mmCIF file of the N, C-alpha and C atoms, coordinates in Angstrom:
data_MODEL
# 
_entry.id   MODEL 
# 
loop_
_atom_site.group_PDB 
_atom_site.id 
_atom_site.type_symbol 
_atom_site.label_atom_id 
_atom_site.label_alt_id 
_atom_site.label_comp_id 
_atom_site.label_asym_id 
_atom_site.label_entity_id 
_atom_site.label_seq_id 
_atom_site.pdbx_PDB_ins_code 
_atom_site.Cartn_x 
_atom_site.Cartn_y 
_atom_site.Cartn_z 
_atom_site.occupancy 
_atom_site.B_iso_or_equiv 
_atom_site.pdbx_formal_charge 
_atom_site.auth_seq_id 
_atom_site.auth_comp_id 
_atom_site.auth_asym_id 
_atom_site.auth_atom_id 
_atom_site.pdbx_PDB_model_num 
ATOM 1  N N  . LEU A 1 1  ? 0.854  -1.205 0.000   1.00 0.00 ? 1  LEU A N  1 
ATOM 2  C CA . LEU A 1 1  ? 0.000  0.000  0.000   1.00 0.00 ? 1  LEU A CA 1 
ATOM 3  C C  . LEU A 1 1  ? 0.883  1.245  0.000   1.00 0.00 ? 1  LEU A C  1 
ATOM 4  N N  . GLY A 1 2  ? 1.967  1.198  0.787   1.00 0.00 ? 2  GLY A N  1 
ATOM 5  C CA . GLY A 1 2  ? 2.868  2.351  0.835   1.00 0.00 ? 2  GLY A CA 1 
ATOM 6  C C  . GLY A 1 2  ? 3.495  2.601  -0.528  1.00 0.00 ? 2  GLY A C  1 
ATOM 7  N N  . LEU A 1 3  ? 3.912  1.509  -1.197  1.00 0.00 ? 3  LEU A N  1 
ATOM 8  C CA . LEU A 1 3  ? 4.548  1.653  -2.512  1.00 0.00 ? 3  LEU A CA 1 
ATOM 9  C C  . LEU A 1 3  ? 3.554  2.210  -3.522  1.00 0.00 ? 3  LEU A C  1 
ATOM 10 N N  . ILE A 1 4  ? 2.329  1.684  -3.493  1.00 0.00 ? 4  ILE A N  1 
ATOM 11 C CA . ILE A 1 4  ? 1.300  2.163  -4.426  1.00 0.00 ? 4  ILE A CA 1 
ATOM 12 C C  . ILE A 1 4  ? 1.018  3.640  -4.172  1.00 0.00 ? 4  ILE A C  1 
ATOM 13 N N  . GLY A 1 5  ? 0.951  4.019  -2.900  1.00 0.00 ? 5  GLY A N  1 
ATOM 14 C CA . GLY A 1 5  ? 0.688  5.417  -2.556  1.00 0.00 ? 5  GLY A CA 1 
ATOM 15 C C  . GLY A 1 5  ? 1.799  6.311  -3.071  1.00 0.00 ? 5  GLY A C  1 
ATOM 16 N N  . THR A 1 6  ? 3.048  5.834  -2.954  1.00 0.00 ? 6  THR A N  1 
ATOM 17 C CA . THR A 1 6  ? 4.178  6.625  -3.439  1.00 0.00 ? 6  THR A CA 1 
ATOM 18 C C  . THR A 1 6  ? 4.112  6.798  -4.951  1.00 0.00 ? 6  THR A C  1 
ATOM 19 N N  . VAL A 1 7  ? 3.779  5.717  -5.651  1.00 0.00 ? 7  VAL A N  1 
ATOM 20 C CA . VAL A 1 7  ? 3.680  5.778  -7.116  1.00 0.00 ? 7  VAL A CA 1 
ATOM 21 C C  . VAL A 1 7  ? 2.558  6.720  -7.533  1.00 0.00 ? 7  VAL A C  1 
ATOM 22 N N  . LEU A 1 8  ? 1.394  6.559  -6.898  1.00 0.00 ? 8  LEU A N  1 
ATOM 23 C CA . LEU A 1 8  ? 0.253  7.425  -7.237  1.00 0.00 ? 8  LEU A CA 1 
ATOM 24 C C  . LEU A 1 8  ? 0.587  8.880  -6.918  1.00 0.00 ? 8  LEU A C  1 
ATOM 25 N N  . GLY A 1 9  ? 1.278  9.109  -5.809  1.00 0.00 ? 9  GLY A N  1 
ATOM 26 C CA . GLY A 1 9  ? 1.666  10.470 -5.433  1.00 0.00 ? 9  GLY A CA 1 
ATOM 27 C C  . GLY A 1 9  ? 2.608  11.061 -6.467  1.00 0.00 ? 9  GLY A C  1 
ATOM 28 N N  . GLY A 1 10 ? 3.557  10.272 -6.941  1.00 0.00 ? 10 GLY A N  1 
ATOM 29 C CA . GLY A 1 10 ? 4.505  10.747 -7.948  1.00 0.00 ? 10 GLY A CA 1 
ATOM 30 C C  . GLY A 1 10 ? 3.803  11.064 -9.251  1.00 0.00 ? 10 GLY A C  1 
ATOM 31 N N  . VAL A 1 11 ? 2.870  10.206 -9.646  1.00 0.00 ? 11 VAL A N  1 
ATOM 32 C CA . VAL A 1 11 ? 2.124  10.436 -10.894 1.00 0.00 ? 11 VAL A CA 1 
ATOM 33 C C  . VAL A 1 11 ? 1.286  11.700 -10.768 1.00 0.00 ? 11 VAL A C  1 
ATOM 34 N N  . THR A 1 12 ? 0.651  11.871 -9.607  1.00 0.00 ? 12 THR A N  1 
ATOM 35 C CA . THR A 1 12 ? -0.190 13.057 -9.381  1.00 0.00 ? 12 THR A CA 1 
ATOM 36 C C  . THR A 1 12 ? 0.658  14.319 -9.463  1.00 0.00 ? 12 THR A C  1 
ATOM 37 N N  . LEU A 1 13 ? 1.823  14.305 -8.810  1.00 0.00 ? 13 LEU A N  1 
ATOM 38 C CA . LEU A 1 13 ? 2.703  15.476 -8.857  1.00 0.00 ? 13 LEU A CA 1 
ATOM 39 C C  . LEU A 1 13 ? 3.160  15.731 -10.284 1.00 0.00 ? 13 LEU A C  1 
ATOM 40 N N  . GLY A 1 14 ? 3.433  14.673 -11.024 1.00 0.00 ? 14 GLY A N  1 
ATOM 41 C CA . GLY A 1 14 ? 3.872  14.816 -12.416 1.00 0.00 ? 14 GLY A CA 1 
ATOM 42 C C  . GLY A 1 14 ? 2.787  15.449 -13.267 1.00 0.00 ? 14 GLY A C  1 
ATOM 43 N N  . VAL A 1 15 ? 1.552  15.009 -13.058 1.00 0.00 ? 15 VAL A N  1 
ATOM 44 C CA . VAL A 1 15 ? 0.428  15.564 -13.832 1.00 0.00 ? 15 VAL A CA 1 
ATOM 45 C C  . VAL A 1 15 ? 0.224  17.034 -13.481 1.00 0.00 ? 15 VAL A C  1 
ATOM 46 N N  . ILE A 1 16 ? 0.285  17.348 -12.179 1.00 0.00 ? 16 ILE A N  1 
ATOM 47 C CA . ILE A 1 16 ? 0.107  18.742 -11.741 1.00 0.00 ? 16 ILE A CA 1 
ATOM 48 C C  . ILE A 1 16 ? 1.229  19.609 -12.312 1.00 0.00 ? 16 ILE A C  1 
ATOM 49 N N  . GLY A 1 17 ? 2.456  19.109 -12.283 1.00 0.00 ? 17 GLY A N  1 
ATOM 50 C CA . GLY A 1 17 ? 3.588  19.862 -12.815 1.00 0.00 ? 17 GLY A CA 1 
ATOM 51 C C  . GLY A 1 17 ? 3.441  20.092 -14.308 1.00 0.00 ? 17 GLY A C  1 
ATOM 52 N N  . ALA A 1 18 ? 3.005  19.066 -15.029 1.00 0.00 ? 18 ALA A N  1 
ATOM 53 C CA . ALA A 1 18 ? 2.827  19.196 -16.478 1.00 0.00 ? 18 ALA A CA 1 
ATOM 54 C C  . ALA A 1 18 ? 1.725  20.201 -16.784 1.00 0.00 ? 18 ALA A C  1 
ATOM 55 N N  . ALA A 1 19 ? 0.636  20.142 -16.024 1.00 0.00 ? 19 ALA A N  1 
ATOM 56 C CA . ALA A 1 19 ? -0.478 21.075 -16.237 1.00 0.00 ? 19 ALA A CA 1 
ATOM 57 C C  . ALA A 1 19 ? -0.035 22.503 -15.938 1.00 0.00 ? 19 ALA A C  1 
ATOM 58 N N  . ALA A 1 20 ? 0.753  22.679 -14.878 1.00 0.00 ? 20 ALA A N  1 
ATOM 59 C CA . ALA A 1 20 ? 1.238  24.010 -14.519 1.00 0.00 ? 20 ALA A CA 1 
ATOM 60 C C  . ALA A 1 20 ? 2.166  24.542 -15.604 1.00 0.00 ? 20 ALA A C  1 
ATOM 61 N N  . ALA A 1 21 ? 3.078  23.700 -16.099 1.00 0.00 ? 21 ALA A N  1 
ATOM 62 C CA . ALA A 1 21 ? 4.003  24.114 -17.152 1.00 0.00 ? 21 ALA A CA 1 
ATOM 63 C C  . ALA A 1 21 ? 3.235  24.468 -18.418 1.00 0.00 ? 21 ALA A C  1 
ATOM 64 N N  . TYR A 1 22 ? 2.192  23.707 -18.724 1.00 0.00 ? 22 TYR A N  1 
ATOM 65 C CA . TYR A 1 22 ? 1.374  23.962 -19.916 1.00 0.00 ? 22 TYR A CA 1 
ATOM 66 C C  . TYR A 1 22 ? 0.663  25.305 -19.771 1.00 0.00 ? 22 TYR A C  1 
ATOM 67 N N  . GLY A 1 23 ? 0.126  25.574 -18.595 1.00 0.00 ? 23 GLY A N  1 
ATOM 68 C CA . GLY A 1 23 ? -0.567 26.842 -18.348 1.00 0.00 ? 23 GLY A CA 1 
ATOM 69 C C  . GLY A 1 23 ? 0.383  28.019 -18.446 1.00 0.00 ? 23 GLY A C  1 
ATOM 70 N N  . ILE A 1 24 ? 1.593  27.876 -17.899 1.00 0.00 ? 24 ILE A N  1 
ATOM 71 C CA . ILE A 1 24 ? 2.586  28.953 -17.952 1.00 0.00 ? 24 ILE A CA 1 
ATOM 72 C C  . ILE A 1 24 ? 2.979  29.220 -19.398 1.00 0.00 ? 24 ILE A C  1 
ATOM 73 N N  . GLN A 1 25 ? 3.163  28.160 -20.178 1.00 0.00 ? 25 GLN A N  1 
ATOM 74 C CA . GLN A 1 25 ? 3.542  28.325 -21.583 1.00 0.00 ? 25 GLN A CA 1 
ATOM 75 C C  . GLN A 1 25 ? 2.445  29.064 -22.340 1.00 0.00 ? 25 GLN A C  1 
ATOM 76 N N  . LYS A 1 26 ? 1.188  28.724 -22.081 1.00 0.00 ? 26 LYS A N  1 
ATOM 77 C CA . LYS A 1 26 ? 0.063  29.368 -22.762 1.00 0.00 ? 26 LYS A CA 1 
ATOM 78 C C  . LYS A 1 26 ? -0.010 30.842 -22.376 1.00 0.00 ? 26 LYS A C  1 
ATOM 79 N N  . SER A 1 27 ? 0.210  31.151 -21.090 1.00 0.00 ? 27 SER A N  1 
ATOM 80 C CA . SER A 1 27 ? 0.129  32.538 -20.639 1.00 0.00 ? 27 SER A CA 1 
ATOM 81 C C  . SER A 1 27 ? 1.255  33.354 -21.265 1.00 0.00 ? 27 SER A C  1 
ATOM 82 N N  . ARG A 1 28 ? 2.422  32.732 -21.459 1.00 0.00 ? 28 ARG A N  1 
ATOM 83 C CA . ARG A 1 28 ? 3.544  33.442 -22.086 1.00 0.00 ? 28 ARG A CA 1 
ATOM 84 C C  . ARG A 1 28 ? 3.225  33.742 -23.544 1.00 0.00 ? 28 ARG A C  1 
ATOM 85 N N  . GLU A 1 29 ? 2.581  32.799 -24.229 1.00 0.00 ? 29 GLU A N  1 
ATOM 86 C CA . GLU A 1 29 ? 2.225  33.008 -25.638 1.00 0.00 ? 29 GLU A CA 1 
ATOM 87 C C  . GLU A 1 29 ? 1.249  34.177 -25.758 1.00 0.00 ? 29 GLU A C  1 
ATOM 88 N N  . LYS A 1 30 ? 0.321  34.292 -24.814 1.00 0.00 ? 30 LYS A N  1 
ATOM 89 C CA . LYS A 1 30 ? -0.653 35.388 -24.848 1.00 0.00 ? 30 LYS A CA 1 
ATOM 90 C C  . LYS A 1 30 ? 0.063  36.723 -24.657 1.00 0.00 ? 30 LYS A C  1 
ATOM 91 N N  . ARG A 1 31 ? 1.085  36.751 -23.812 1.00 0.00 ? 31 ARG A N  1 
ATOM 92 C CA . ARG A 1 31 ? 1.826  37.995 -23.564 1.00 0.00 ? 31 ARG A CA 1 
ATOM 93 C C  . ARG A 1 31 ? 2.591  38.422 -24.818 1.00 0.00 ? 31 ARG A C  1 
ATOM 94 N N  . ASP A 1 32 ? 3.211  37.469 -25.497 1.00 0.00 ? 32 ASP A N  1 
ATOM 95 C CA . ASP A 1 32 ? 4.006  37.787 -26.690 1.00 0.00 ? 32 ASP A CA 1 
ATOM 96 C C  . ASP A 1 32 ? 3.115  38.327 -27.800 1.00 0.00 ? 32 ASP A C  1 
ATOM 97 N N  . HIS A 1 33 ? 1.953  37.714 -27.997 1.00 0.00 ? 33 HIS A N  1 
ATOM 98 C CA . HIS A 1 33 ? 1.034  38.152 -29.060 1.00 0.00 ? 33 HIS A CA 1 
ATOM 99 C C  . HIS A 1 33 ? 0.019  39.063 -28.453 1.00 0.00 ? 33 HIS A C  1 
# 
């Protein structure tokens, strides 16, 4: 259970990080144009 929780936690953080990076990239594109 601990291992599964760690894996799920890592995946969740990865998804949140990817979503945040995607949002930042989109906001930068809006600023440039």
